[in-house]
N, C-alpha and C positions, 0 to 999 in steps of 0.2 A: 241400768243406769249406774251400777256400781253399788258397793256396800254402803248402806246408809246415805245414799246420794239423793240429790234433788230429783224428784220425779214430777211429771205432769199428770194431773188427775182430771179427767173429763167426766163430769157428772151430768147425766141427762135427766131432766125433769119431764116425766111422761105427760103431765097435765098441761104445762105451759109450753112445752116444746122449745125450751131455752137451754143454751149451753153455758156452763160456768167454768172458768179456768182459774186455777190457783196453784201455788206451789207450797209444799210442806215436806218435812222429813218424815216419811211414813214407812211402815212395814208393808212391803209389796204383797205378801201373803194375806195380811189382814184386809187390805183394800180389795183384793180379788174376791173376797167372800161377800162384799157388800156393794161394790160399784164396778162398772165397766171401766177398765183402766187403759188409757192410751199413753204409753211411755214414749216420749220423744227424746231419743238419745242425743240428737244434735240440735238442741234448742239454745239460741243465743239470748233471748229475752222474751218476756211475756208482757203484753199490753192488753188493756181491757178492750173487749170486742166492741167495735163501733155499733151504734144503734142502727138497725135496719128493719125492714119489713119482716115480721115473723114468718118462718118457714116450718113446714111440718117436718118433725124429726121422728125417726123410728122409735116406737115406744117399747119398753120392756114389759112383757106380761109374764106372770108366773106360769110355769109349766106350759109353754106353747106347744101346739100340736106338732108332732114330729114331721119333718119334711123328708121326702124320699132322698136317700143318699146324702143325709145331712152330715157334713164333715166336722161340725162343731157340736158336740154333745152338751147336754145341760149339766150344770154344776150340782152334784148330789146334795150339798149342804143347804143350798138356798133355793134350788129349782129354777134359777134364772139362767137364761141362755148365755153361753159364753161367746156367741157369735158377735164379733165387733160390729158396731153400728156402721151403716154405710155413710160415708162422709162425702158430700157433694164436692166436686172439683173446685167450685168457687167459694167454698167455706173458708173464711179467713183464719185458718189455723196459724199458730205462731210459727215463725221461720225456724229452720233447723239450727241447732246449736252444736258447735263442735265439742267433743268430749272434754277437752282441757278447760273450757270455759266453766264447766261445772265445779271445778276445783281450783279456785284462785290460789296463787302462791302466798303463803303466810308471811307475816312480818318476821316471826322467829321460827326456826326449824327445830329447835332443841327439844321441844316437848310434843312432837308429833307422835300419834299412836301408830302401831304397825299398819292398821287399815288405811289411815290417812297417808302414811308414807308410801304404801303400795299404789294408792290412787294417784298420788303426786308424781310417782315415777311414770305411770302410764300417760298422764297429761304432759309430762316433760318430753316424752317420746313424740307425742303429737306436735308439740311446739317445735321440736328440732326438725321434723319433716316439713313443717310449714315455713320455717325461717331459713331454709337452705342449709340444714345440718349444723346450724349454730343457734345458740340461744343464751341470753343474758339473764341470770337469776339475780334478783335483788334481795338483799338482806337488810332488814330494818326499814324497809320502804313499803308503804301500802300500795295496793293496786291503783289507787288514784294518784300516786306520786308523792304522797306526804312522807317526809323523812321523820319517822317516829324514833328509829334507832333501837338498838338492843344494848344491854349492859356490856361494857368493854370486857368484863371478866367472862362473858358467855360467847365471845366472838369465836374462839377456837372450837367450842362445842358445836356451834351452828355450822362452822365450816366443815367439821367432820361429817355432819349429816349431809351437807351438800356434796361432799366427796363420795359418800355412799350412793347418792342419787346418780352422780356422774359414773361411778363404777357400774351401777345396775343398767345404765343406758348405753354403756360402751363409749364414754366420752372422756376427753381430757379436760383439765380444769386450769383456769388462770384467773387470779384475782386482779381485775383491771383497775379498780378504784376503791379507795376507802376514805371515809370522812368522819372526823370527830365532831360530835355534837355536844351541847352543854350537858351538865350533870353526868359526866363520864359515860355518855352514850355514843354509839358508833354505828354507821351504816356502810354497806359495801355492795359492790357489783362483781359478779363472778361470771366469766364467760365459759360456757360449755361448748365443746366442739367434738363432733362424732369422729371416732377413729376407726377407719376401715381399710383393709389391705386392697380391696377391690376398686374403691372409688375415692374421690377427694373433691374438695371445693376448688373450683377453677375461676380465678378472677383475672381479668386482663387490664393492663395499664399501658396507655400510649405515652411515650416520652417525647415531647416536642419542644420547640423553641428555636431561637435564632442560631445561625451557624457560629461555632466557636464559643458557645455558652457553657459547655461542659456536660452535654447530654450523655455521650458515650462513656465519659469518665464516671459520671454518677451511676450509670447502669452497671459498670464494672465493679465499682465499690460496693454496691448493694448485693450483687450476685456472687462476687468472689470473696468478699469479706476483708480484703486488704486495702491499704491506703495508697494513694497515688504519690508519685515522687515529684509532681509538678512538670514533668516532661513527657507525659503520654504513656506511662508504664501500663496503666490499667486499661485504657481504651483500646490498646492493641489486641487485647484478648476478647474484645467484643466485635471487632470489624469482621465482615464477611469476605472481603476481597483485598488483594494486595495493593491495588491502587488507592484504597481507602487508607491503608497504613502509610503509604507514601505521602499522601496529601493531608492526612489527618481529618478528613471530612467524610461523613457517612453519606453514601449514595444509594443505599438499599435499606430494606426493612430488616433489622437484626432482631432476632427473637431470643430472649434470655429468660431464665426462670429463677424464682426465689421461693423456696419451700419452707413451710412452717409445720411443725408436728401438732398433735392434739393439745399440747400444753402451751403452744405459742412460741416455742423455741425454734430458731432458724436451723434448718437441716443443711443448708449449704456449707456451714462452717463446722459441722459436727466432727469431721476428720481432724481438723486443726486443733480443736479444743477438747480432744480426748473423748469424743463421743457425745458431748453435750454442747449444743449450740447456745451461746449466751448473747449473741448480737454485738459483742465488742469488736472493735476494729483496732488491732495492734499489728505491728510488723508491716511487711511489704507483701504485695500480691503474689510474688514468686514463691513464697513459702506455703501457699494455700493449696489445698487439694481441690481439683476441678471435678465436681460431681456430675455424672451424666444425667440426662433427663430421665432415663429409665430408673436409675437409682433414686432420683429425686421424687418421682411420682410414686414409687413403691414405699417410700419412708415418710411421705408428707400427708397431712390431713388437709392442708390448704396450699395451693400452688398459685403464686402470682406470676403471670406471664407478662414480661416487660417487652414492649415493642419500641426499639430505639429507631426513631424516624429521622429522616434527613432534614437539615436545617437550611441548606443553601437554596436560593431562589430557583436555580435551574433544575433542582430535583423536587419542585413543588408537586408535580403530578404524582410522584412516588409517595410523598407525604399524604396527599389527599387519598390515594389508594389505600395506604395503611390505616388512615382514620376511618374510612368508610367500609373497608373490607374485613377488618379484624374485629369489629363490633366491641370496642373497649368499654369496660364499665366506667372507668375514670380516665382522665388525662392529667399528665404532669407537665406543666409549662416551666421550663428551666430558663432562668434569667441570670446572666452574669452581673455580679454586683458592680464591677468597674465599667461595664459597657452600657448597662441600663436597658431600657425598652427600645428595641429596634423594629424596623418595618415588618420583618418576618415574624416577630413576636406577636404583633397585632394580627397578622394573617392567620397564624395558628390559633390565636384566641378567638378570632371570628369563626373558624371551622368548628371549634368546640361549641360555641353558641349556636351555630347553624344546625349542628347535629344533636344538640341538646345533651351534650356529654358533660357531667359535672367535672370540674377541674380544680386542682390546687397548684400553688406556685412554689418552686424551690429556687432560692437565691444562692448561687454558688460563689466560690472564690472569696469567701468571707475572710480568709487569712491574709490575702494580698491586696485588699481594698482599703484605702484610707477611710476613717470614720465620716468625714464630710461627704465623700462620694457615696458611701453606703447610705447615708441619711437621705441624700438627694434621690437615689434609686428607689428607696422604700417609699418616699413621698410620691414619686411618679407612679409607682404601682398602686398605691392607695387611691390616687386621683383617677387612674384608669379604671379601677374596679367600680368606682362610684359613678361612672358615666351612665346616662340614661339608657344606653343600648346594652350595657353590661349588667348593672344593678346587682352586684354581689357585695356581701359584707366582708371586708378584710378582717381576718382573724390570725394574729401572729402567734405562732406556736413556740413557747419558750420553756414549758415544763410538761410533766407527764399528764397532769390534769387537763391541760390544753389539748393533748393528743386524744384523750378519751372523748372530749366534747366535739372535737373536729371529726373524728371517725363516726360519731353518732349522726351528725347533721350534714355531712357531705352528700349523702344520698338524696337529700331533699333539694339540692341544687340552689340553696339560698346563701350559703357562705362560701368563702374561698380561703382555706387555710394557707398560711404563708410560712415556709420553713427557711431558715438561714443556716446553711451548712458549709463545711469546708471538706473537700475530698482529700486534702493533704494532711490536715490535723485530725480529721474525724469529728469535728465539732458538730453536735446535734444530729449526726447520722443515726445513732440509736433511736432518737425520737422519730425519725422518718421510718425506720424499720418497724417500730412498734405501731405506728400509724397504719402501715400496710397490713400488719397482722390483724388489727382490729376493724379495719374498714370492711363493711359487709358487701356482698355481691348485690349489684343494683337490680338485676332482673329476677323475676320469679320463675326460675327454670323448672321447678317442680310442676307448675301448671303447663308450661310449654311442652314438657316431656310427654304429656298426655294427648297432644294434638297430632295431626298427620305429619309424617316425616318430611323434613326439609334440611338439606345440607347445601351450604354455599361453598363451591369449589374455588380455592385460591391458589392451588399448586398441583402440578402433575409431574410424575417422574416414573422411570422404568427401573425395576429391580430385577437383576438377573436371577432366573429360577423362580421368580414370583409372578412377574408380569407388570402390567400397568397399575400404578397406585395413584390415587387422588387423595388430596388432603384439604381440609377446610373446617369450618365451624358449624356444628350442628345447632341450628336455630329452633327446630321443633322436632318432637317425636323421640322415639327410642329405636336405634338401629341394632340389628342382630346379624350374626353370621348366617349366610345362606338366604338372606332376605332378597326378594326381587323388587327392584326400584326402577323408576323412570330416570333416564339420563338425557340431558339436553339443555337448551335447544341446539340443533345443528344449524348449518348455514341457511337452511330453508325453513327453520322453525319447527322441526320434527323432534319428538321425544322417542327414545327407544328403550326397551326393557333391558336391564343388566342385573347381574347377580353378584352379591358380595361374597368373596372367597375367604377373607380374613380381615380382622380389625386390629389396629394398634393405636394406643394412646400414649404418646411420649415414649415410644419404643417398647411399651409393655403390651403383650398380647392379651386381648380381652374377648369375651364372647358377645357382649353387648355394651352399648354406650348411650347415655342419655343426652338430652339437649343441654347446651352450655359448655361442652367440651370440644377441644380441638382433637380431631381424630384423622387417621389415615386408613383408607379402604383399598384392599386389593380386589380388582374387578376381574371377572372371568371373561376371557376372549374379547378384550377391548384393546384397540390400538391407541397409543399415547397421542399421536397426531390428530386423532378424532375428538380430543377433549381440549378445552381451552378455559381460560379464566372467564367467569361469567356464566358457566354451566352450573347446573344444580342437580342434585339427586332428590327426587320427590316420591311420595307415596304412590305405590303401584295400584292404579284403578283402571282396569282394562276397558270398562264401559265409558268412562269419562276421562280420557287422557288430558294432561295439562296443555295449555296453549302458550305460545310465545307471541309477543306483540311488537309490531313495527311502529305504530303510531300511538301516542299517549298524550294526555294533557297534564299540566302541572301548575300549581299555584306558586309563582316564583316572586322573588324580590332581588333586584339588581344591587349588589353590594358596591360595585365600582365599574364604571365604563367611562372612557375618556370623552365619547361623544354620545351617540344614540344607537339603540338596537331596534332594527326593523325586521319585517318578514324576510326570509331567505338567509337570515344570520345563522352561522354554523359554529356553535360551541362544541366542546367535548363534555359529554355527560358522564359523571361519576355517580354510580348508584350501587352500593354494596361492592361486589367485585366487577361490576360492569364498567367498562371504559370504552366508549365509542362516540364518534362524532354524530351529531344530529342537526337537523335543519329546522328552524322555526317556520311553520307553514301558516300560522294564524295567531294574532294577538287580539284577545277579546277586549272590545270596547275602545281601543286606541290604535294608532298607527305606529307609534314609536315609544320606546322606553329609555329613561335616563337613570342615572345613579339614584338609588333610593326608591324607585317606582316599584309598585306591586301590580301584578296582573295574572290572569289565567291564560296560559300559552299552550299552543298545540305543537308538539315536537314530532319529528319523524326520523328514525334511525336511518343513516345513509347506507349501511352495508348489510345488516342482517337483523332479524327480529331477536328480541331478548325477553327473558322471563322477568316480569314486573308484577308487583302486588300493590294494591291501592294503599295509600298511606306511607309508602316508602320515601325516605329522605334522599334527595339528590343534590349534587353540587355541579354546576356547569362553569366552565372557564374557557378563556381564549386569550392568550397573552396575559396581560394584567387584568383583564376583565374577569370578574367573578360574580357569581350569584348562587342562590340556593333556592330550593323549592320542595314541594311535596306532590307526589303523584296522586291525581284526583280522578283520572279516568283512563281507560284503555279501549282500543278498537279491536273487537273480537274478529280474528281473521276468517272465521268460518261463517258467521252470520252477518258480518260487516255492520254490526251495530255497536254503539258505545256502551260500555259498562262504566257507570259513574258519570262524571261530567264530560261532555263532548268539547266544551270550550268554545262553541260557536254561537254567535249572536244570531246569525241567519246564514243560509247557504250563499246568499249574494255577497256576504262580507268576506268570503274566503278569497284568497289570492289564486292566481293561476297555478296549476299543479307544478310541483318541483320534480325535476328529473332525478331518478335514482342513480346512484353511482355503483352499479353492480360490477362494472369492469374495474373501477378503482378499488373495489374491495379485494380483488385478487392480487393487486399490486401492493396494497398497503398492509396486507397480512391481517392483524387483529383489528384494524380500523381504529386504532387509538387516537388518530388525529394528531400525531406528534407527541 
């Protein structure tokens, strides 16, 4: 349990057969001479054992008769057996405690002893692994959150100790907030971020909003470091296709990267500012060095991947695909100050709410909007966020302290930070960059990395001399070179084994990659035309191969429909990277659905089975009709039984069988349904 640490002593009373638990700071060697000691290294807390019927406990007798092949000899000094007593499986022992909980962070670090400093370093390493390679150390603040403070004259001495802890744990350091208290006292918060050449923190951000609101320009300003000229200078560096530059409208998902080093400085602007990124925005974009993703990932401790989505209504299916397939941690809704809230702004806001993605709002064109118009736009945003269906607390970010508060609370999905920026003058852009630097990753990828492997494929391409390459987001597990995995499902729902030849993460060759990263995998002896969006790479289990499902049930809510939805209705289903038309075969408990109705509905894919998991979020659409739902059951193709909810009231309630469109599948290609 560490030097002079808290240990748990289990004293066994041979007469009464009772167990007593308590904690003290004891010398382990002294206790071993008198008591049987059970040390729980992972103990979070100790509570008094509840009263229950007494049970017989093993009693300790002096000099017990030796047993044949006894692996536990007696202690020479006392004669008591050192064999640990048998503990019944139902004995309510205290729950395991993580090592770092044994050593809480002190209010002041200046007077730590070498032993305490060493123990604090070990606990800090555990905290870093638990919190996704980042941890905030608090100075002058108790573990309960009380701001006691430290003398202002001792601030630098305390920071020097924290710097030594950061150096010992291989971290960078950034003081994120300081606050002065009465009587010349001060408290501070310091962000530690692990610095490693082999891996980094990967956070994904979806940039959405109405057409012509400044999404691509904002993405270019953040990633290129230069300011716009008001005539589309920066957005031209973000577009993927020539027709996008001609029309000025994004029609695809553009992927851009913003990197931060361990100290929180921007890596994208390092070349311009003499090797040290400081987040300032001066000059024009044409004077800035464009850093490649390979250079960015090699020099960054945290990479924010920005997905610039389409804003026009006719590209809504591409936007939905980007929101569901990229698994973003957060969403940024861009609103033009002079245009205000438009219909597509509400559509994208509804997608964020449906997929439970925390979001923040950026109001652009601050320099060209008259104050009365800006005031009207901000009032309409506040009114929209306070609607019963949204229920977010508007929080306007105007200074650095607001940035820290917003970054801490955005993950809880209770508030909505609102930034007011100008891409031409650069007003408040540094606040937005600092916010992206401090915002934590939403998912616990360290836990997901220990689960069976799963990769969602969102792109395929062929590289000359390498072969077929697939790319996507690793949602579970750890992938290594030469691993054998299941690839599928094919058109008839079959998974086949494949082997990984090599792995790249943002152009950098790696031997293994964990959950939470975008990666590209070169597969051995695979044809590109045999792989499509919606396929997955899964853990190889020869005895129990995965299954693909044609029919499933979902608990849905209709967001909008002009009339009614009945059986045989055929919307397009978006679930992760899946995009396929499906038909409603059964509506549980009713015959039709209108806007705002909820029901459990049975769907059947029209063209091919897909890989689904219970609890997956889906969006269905058809024209302006939109709805959302959660997968609650699937029909096992082998046993013809339902896993989860079947969605049926009775067999008699089902409608006549719906004909499959197998022939139409060959004509329509991927079955996207338009």
